[in-house]
C-alpha positions in Angstrom: 0.0 0.0 0.0 1.3 3.4 -1.0 1.1 6.4 1.4 1.3 10.1 0.5 4.5 11.4 2.1 5.1 14.8 0.5 5.4 17.8 2.8 3.3 20.9 2.5 2.6 24.1 4.5 -1.1 23.3 4.6 -3.1 20.1 4.6 -6.8 20.0 3.6 -8.9 17.0 4.6 -12.4 16.7 3.3 -15.1 14.4 4.5 -17.2 14.4 1.4 -20.9 13.6 0.9 -23.4 14.1 -1.8 -24.7 17.5 -0.6 -22.5 18.5 2.3 -18.8 18.2 3.1 -16.7 19.0 6.2 -13.4 20.8 5.4 -10.4 20.8 7.7 -7.3 22.8 6.9 -4.3 22.6 9.2 -0.7 23.9 9.0 2.6 22.1 9.5 2.4 22.5 13.2 -1.0 20.9 13.4 -2.9 24.2 14.1 -6.4 24.1 12.6 -6.9 27.1 10.2 -10.3 26.1 8.8 -12.9 23.6 10.1 -16.3 24.2 8.5 -19.3 22.3 7.2 -20.3 23.6 3.7 -22.4 22.7 0.7 -20.7 20.7 -2.1 -20.2 23.8 -4.1 -17.0 24.3 -6.0 -16.9 28.0 -5.5 -17.4 27.7 -1.7 -14.6 25.1 -1.5 -12.3 27.3 -3.6 -12.9 30.3 -1.4 -11.9 28.3 1.7 -8.7 26.9 0.1 -7.8 30.2 -1.7 -5.8 31.8 1.2 -3.5 28.7 1.3 -3.0 28.1 -2.4 0.8 28.8 -2.2 1.4 25.3 -0.8 -1.7 23.1 0.1 -2.7 19.5 -0.6 -6.3 18.4 -0.7 -7.2 14.8 0.4 -10.5 13.1 -0.2 -11.6 9.6 0.5 -12.5 7.6 -2.6 -16.3 7.8 -2.4 -18.7 7.9 -5.4 -18.7 11.8 -5.6 -15.0 12.6 -5.7 -14.8 13.5 -9.4 -15.7 17.2 -9.1 -13.2 17.9 -6.3 -10.4 16.3 -8.4 -11.4 18.4 -11.4 -11.6 21.6 -9.4 -8.1 21.0 -8.1 -6.8 20.2 -11.6 -8.2 23.5 -12.9 -6.5 25.5 -10.2 -3.3 23.4 -10.1 -3.9 22.3 -6.5 -2.2 19.1 -5.3 -4.9 16.4 -5.0 -4.7 13.0 -3.3 -7.4 10.4 -3.5 -7.6 8.1 -0.4 -8.1 4.4 -0.6 -11.4 3.9 1.1 -10.8 0.4 2.5 -7.4 1.2 4.0 -8.6 4.6 5.3 -11.4 2.9 7.2 -8.9 0.5 8.8 -6.5 3.4 9.7 -8.8 6.1 11.0 -11.6 4.0 12.3 -12.5 4.7 16.0 -15.3 5.0 18.5 -15.7 8.7 18.0 -16.8 9.2 14.5 -18.6 12.0 12.7 -18.0 14.3 9.7 -16.1 16.9 11.7 -13.8 14.3 13.3 -13.3 12.4 10.0 -12.2 15.6 8.2 -9.7 16.2 10.9 -8.4 12.7 10.8 -8.0 12.9 7.0 -5.9 16.1 7.4 -3.8 14.4 10.1 -3.2 11.4 7.9 -2.0 13.8 5.1 0.3 15.6 7.5 1.7 12.5 9.1 2.5 10.7 5.8 -0.1 8.0 6.6 -2.6 8.8 3.9 -3.3 5.6 1.8 -3.3 6.5 -1.8 -5.8 5.4 -4.5 -5.5 6.1 -8.2 -7.3 9.3 -9.3 -8.5 8.2 -12.7 -8.0 10.9 -15.3 -11.0 12.9 -16.3 -10.4 12.4 -20.0 -11.1 8.6 -19.9 -13.2 8.5 -16.7 -16.7 8.7 -18.3 -15.9 6.0 -20.9 -14.6 3.7 -18.1 -17.9 4.3 -16.2 -19.9 3.6 -19.4 -18.0 0.3 -19.9 -18.9 -0.6 -16.3 -22.5 0.2 -17.1 -22.3 -2.2 -20.0 -21.4 -4.9 -17.4 -24.6 -4.1 -15.5 -26.7 -4.6 -18.6 -24.9 -7.8 -19.5 -25.6 -9.2 -16.1 -29.3 -8.4 -16.4 -29.3 -10.4 -19.7 -27.7 -13.3 -17.9 -30.3 -13.2 -15.1 -33.1 -13.3 -17.7 -31.5 -16.3 -19.4 -31.0 -18.0 -16.0 -34.7 -17.4 -15.2 -35.8 -19.2 -18.4 -33.5 -22.1 -17.8 -34.7 -22.4 -14.2 -38.3 -22.3 -15.4 -37.5 -25.0 -17.9 -36.0 -27.2 -15.2 -39.0 -26.4 -12.9 -41.3 -28.0 -15.4 -38.9 -30.9 -16.1 -38.5 -30.2 -19.8 -35.5 -31.1 -21.9 -32.5 -28.9 -21.7 -32.0 -26.2 -24.4 -29.6 -27.3 -27.1 -28.6 -23.7 -28.1 -27.6 -20.5 -26.2 -30.6 -18.3 -25.4 -28.6 -15.1 -25.5 -28.9 -15.1 -29.3 -32.2 -14.0 -31.0 -32.2 -16.7 -33.7 -32.3 -19.3 -30.9 -35.5 -18.0 -29.4 -37.9 -19.7 -31.8 -40.0 -22.3 -30.1 -38.7 -21.5 -26.6 -41.9 -20.1 -25.2 -44.1 -22.7 -27.0 -42.6 -25.6 -25.1 -44.5 -24.4 -22.0 -48.2 -25.5 -21.9 -49.4 -23.1 -19.2 -50.3 -19.8 -20.8 -49.1 -17.8 -17.8 -45.7 -19.5 -17.8 -45.4 -19.1 -21.5 -46.2 -15.4 -21.1 -43.5 -15.1 -18.5 -40.9 -16.6 -20.8 -42.0 -14.4 -23.7 -41.4 -11.4 -21.5 -37.9 -12.6 -20.7 -37.1 -13.3 -24.3 -38.4 -9.8 -25.3 -36.2 -8.2 -22.7 -33.2 -10.2 -23.7 -33.7 -9.1 -27.3 -34.1 -5.5 -26.3 -31.0 -5.5 -24.0 -28.9 -7.2 -26.7 -29.7 -4.3 -29.1 -28.7 -1.8 -26.4 -25.5 -3.7 -25.8 -24.6 -3.8 -29.5 -25.0 -0.1 -29.9 -23.2 0.6 -26.6 -20.2 -1.6 -27.5 -19.9 0.0 -30.9 -19.8 3.5 -29.2 -17.2 2.4 -26.6 -15.0 0.8 -29.3 -15.2 4.0 -31.4 -14.2 6.1 -28.4 -11.4 3.8 -27.4 -9.8 4.1 -30.8 -9.7 7.8 -30.3 -8.2 7.5 -26.8 -5.4 5.0 -27.5 -5.7 3.0 -30.8 -2.2 1.6 -30.6 -2.7 0.0 -27.1 -6.1 -1.3 -28.1 -4.6 -2.9 -31.2 -1.9 -4.6 -29.1 -4.4 -5.9 -26.6 -6.6 -7.4 -29.4 -3.5 -9.2 -30.8 -3.2 -11.3 -27.7 -4.7 -14.8 -28.2 -7.9 -15.1 -26.3 -8.5 -11.4 -25.9 -11.5 -10.2 -27.7 -13.3 -6.9 -28.1 -14.8 -6.6 -24.6 -11.8 -8.0 -22.7 -9.5 -5.6 -24.5 -11.6 -2.7 -23.6 -11.9 -3.7 -20.0 -8.1 -4.1 -19.7 -7.5 -0.8 -21.4 -9.9 1.3 -19.3 -9.4 -0.4 -15.9 -5.6 -0.3 -16.1 -5.3 3.0 -18.0 -1.6 3.3 -17.6 0.5 0.2 -16.8 3.3 2.5 -15.6 1.3 3.3 -12.5 2.4 -0.1 -11.2 6.1 0.2 -10.4 6.4 -3.5 -9.7 4.8 -6.7 -10.8 3.7 -7.3 -7.2 1.7 -4.1 -7.3 -0.4 -5.2 -10.2 -3.5 -7.3 -9.6 -6.1 -7.7 -12.3 
């Protein structure tokens, strides 16, 4: 686990939530300069940090809403550190816990060189990576629908399907094997949803592939040249790793 160890004149710890955030700014001697609960407004945050812009670092735990803080710091060239949520919970966990205390602890971790670092994914690729992860959600819904049809088939002790139900051309006669009209209707609904989701996946995959070629065509081409690595796996590797150089050792890499 990496820890942020650079020294600064000021350390800003933020306990970030969707609508509110507690900001704690302290100096090298541990004196608290700012300790306020404010709205998640970029202008309000910048006004708090502005007097300390000469040498300040901002630390935020890796929660779902950290993107805008990282982008604000990038625009104003403020050092930004993203905290590893799991390790931070293990380090600064305690009986006394609230937003005010947590923001203070985050600032203290930064100051003491004990702030566990996560990778702040670059804004340029971030949305595409999230879109690719959304594709996984849709793909899992398809798998759940197929599983429901197969379970229903087993429930009524019918012969196993000879072909994959994920493909539209294999749907003929699937619903008709069920005698009960209500069961048949349930299977028809599943098949219709699978067909619809497959169309969405097809369009989505085309869009992501097109975007990936603009981001890094050379790396994508190299990944596709690996035996056994197809379109989707190549995209997942490209966007989840982003830059292999962020792993200084083989032991630091786990995929």
